[in-house]
C-alpha positions in Angstrom: 22.6 -41.4 35.5 25.6 -39.4 36.7 25.0 -35.7 37.7 27.2 -34.3 35.0 25.4 -36.1 32.3 22.1 -35.0 33.6 23.2 -31.4 33.7 24.6 -31.6 30.1 21.2 -33.2 28.9 19.2 -30.6 30.8 21.4 -27.8 29.3 21.1 -29.2 25.8 17.3 -29.4 26.2 17.2 -25.8 27.4 19.3 -24.6 24.4 17.2 -26.5 22.0 14.0 -25.0 23.6 15.5 -21.5 23.2 16.4 -22.0 19.6 12.9 -23.3 18.7 11.1 -20.5 20.5 13.3 -17.8 18.9 12.8 -19.2 15.5 9.1 -19.5 15.9 8.7 -15.8 16.7 7.2 -14.1 13.7 8.1 -10.6 12.7 5.5 -8.2 13.9 4.1 -6.2 10.8 2.8 -2.7 11.4 -0.7 -2.7 9.8 -0.1 0.8 8.4 3.4 0.4 6.9 3.7 0.7 3.1 6.5 -1.0 1.1 7.0 -2.0 -2.5 5.2 -5.3 -2.0 3.2 -4.8 1.3 0.6 -2.6 2.7 0.5 -3.9 6.3 -0.5 -7.5 6.1 -1.8 -7.1 2.4 0.8 -8.2 -0.1 1.1 -8.3 -3.9 0.1 -11.9 -3.9 -3.0 -11.6 -1.6 -6.1 -13.2 -3.1 -9.6 -11.6 -2.8 -10.7 -14.7 -0.7 -8.1 -13.9 1.9 -9.3 -10.3 2.6 -11.8 -11.2 5.3 -9.0 -13.0 7.3 -6.5 -10.1 6.8 -9.0 -7.4 7.8 -10.9 -9.5 10.4 -11.1 -6.5 12.8 -12.4 -4.3 10.0 -15.3 -4.3 7.5 -14.7 -5.5 3.9 -17.3 -4.2 1.4 -17.5 -5.7 -2.0 -19.5 -4.0 -4.8 -20.8 -6.2 -7.6 -21.3 -4.7 -11.0 -24.7 -5.3 -12.5 -23.3 -7.2 -15.5 -20.2 -9.4 -15.0 -19.8 -9.8 -18.7 -18.8 -6.1 -19.2 -15.4 -6.8 -17.8 -15.5 -4.2 -15.1 -13.2 -4.7 -12.2 -15.2 -4.4 -8.9 -13.8 -2.3 -6.2 -13.5 -3.5 -2.6 -13.5 -1.0 0.2 -11.9 -1.6 3.6 -13.5 0.3 6.6 -12.6 0.3 10.3 -15.3 -1.0 12.5 -16.0 2.6 13.5 -16.8 3.5 9.9 -13.6 5.3 8.8 -12.5 4.3 5.3 -9.0 2.9 5.1 -8.4 1.6 1.6 -10.0 0.9 -1.9 -8.8 -2.2 -3.5 -9.1 -3.2 -7.1 -8.7 -7.0 -8.0 -7.1 -8.0 -11.3 -10.1 -10.0 -12.3 -13.7 -9.1 -11.5 -15.8 -11.7 -9.7 -12.9 -14.0 -9.0 -12.1 -14.9 -5.4 -8.7 -16.2 -6.4 -7.8 -13.0 -8.3 -4.9 -11.0 -6.6 -5.2 -7.2 -5.9 -3.8 -5.1 -8.7 -4.0 -1.6 -7.1 -4.7 -0.1 -3.7 -5.9 3.5 -3.2 -4.6 4.6 0.2 -7.3 6.7 1.9 -6.3 6.8 5.6 -3.4 9.0 6.5 -2.0 6.5 9.1 -0.8 4.4 6.1 2.9 5.6 5.6 5.8 4.4 3.5 9.0 3.5 5.3 10.2 7.1 4.4 7.1 8.6 6.0 5.1 9.5 2.9 1.3 9.5 3.4 -1.8 11.1 1.9 -0.9 14.2 4.0 2.5 14.6 2.3 3.4 17.3 -0.3 5.2 17.0 -3.5 8.3 18.3 -1.8 8.1 15.3 0.7 7.8 12.8 -2.1 10.7 14.4 -4.1 13.0 14.4 -1.1 12.2 10.8 -0.2 12.2 9.1 -3.5 13.4 9.5 -7.2 10.6 10.6 -9.4 10.2 8.0 -12.2 7.9 10.1 -14.5 5.2 12.7 -14.4 2.1 12.2 -16.6 0.2 15.4 -17.7 -3.5 14.5 -17.9 -6.6 16.8 -18.2 -7.2 17.9 -14.7 -4.4 16.3 -12.8 -0.7 15.2 -13.1 0.4 11.8 -12.0 3.7 11.4 -10.3 5.1 7.9 -10.5 7.7 6.4 -8.1 8.8 3.0 -9.3 10.8 2.3 -6.2 7.6 1.6 -4.3 5.3 0.9 -7.1 3.3 4.1 -6.3 1.7 6.9 -8.1 0.6 10.2 -6.6 -2.1 12.2 -8.2 -1.9 16.0 -7.8 -4.8 18.3 -8.9 -3.7 20.9 -11.5 -5.2 23.5 -9.3 -2.0 23.1 -7.3 0.1 24.1 -10.4 0.9 27.5 -11.7 -1.9 28.8 -14.1 0.5 28.6 -17.1 0.7 24.8 -16.7 -2.9 24.0 -16.1 -4.3 23.9 -19.6 -1.5 22.6 -21.8 -1.9 18.8 -21.9 1.0 18.5 -24.3 3.5 20.2 -21.9 6.2 17.9 -20.5 6.3 18.6 -16.8 9.6 18.4 -15.1 9.7 17.8 -11.3 11.4 21.1 -10.8 8.2 22.9 -12.2 5.8 21.3 -9.6 5.4 23.6 -6.5 6.8 21.9 -3.4 3.7 22.6 -1.4 1.4 20.8 -3.9 -0.9 18.4 -2.0 -1.6 14.8 -2.9 -5.1 14.1 -4.1 -4.7 10.4 -4.5 -2.0 7.9 -3.4 -2.1 4.6 -5.2 0.1 1.4 -5.0 0.1 -0.8 -8.1 1.1 -4.4 -8.2 
């Protein structure tokens, strides 16, 4: 075989190897990033039976209700090995390992959206980062919905002015909520 053909063959083999290895590299996912359809490695299509593999370095705790016929959805808690609680998950169907997760309560403040919103954020942070879709006025809390990321943020009415705490019929506009109001619960819904 002539030297030029051997060089060309070697060069082509090297190029093919580079292409294959570059295509094989997976995108590294930050385990604490929240997007519309992901929370780290957890997605809107993750089944309950996959949780042990996804959270292999953590503890997955499943609570089983006393009576599966009452239709209660069993919550699943995720803890770090050290005992710190990370997430509360709710499957769509109780006692079904093929059920997908319907909602996730974010507990750990390391979980953040791409716009840096976490459980430590204030209403001002949410309002500046996302368009508020609606605000529901409930008995002791208001629920701020952000459709852009399938999220809801619960704020205790104690964070609101006294004139707004007791009127459940009042329509609350985002401008009425104090900017320093703290998040009580941060939920993602799928």
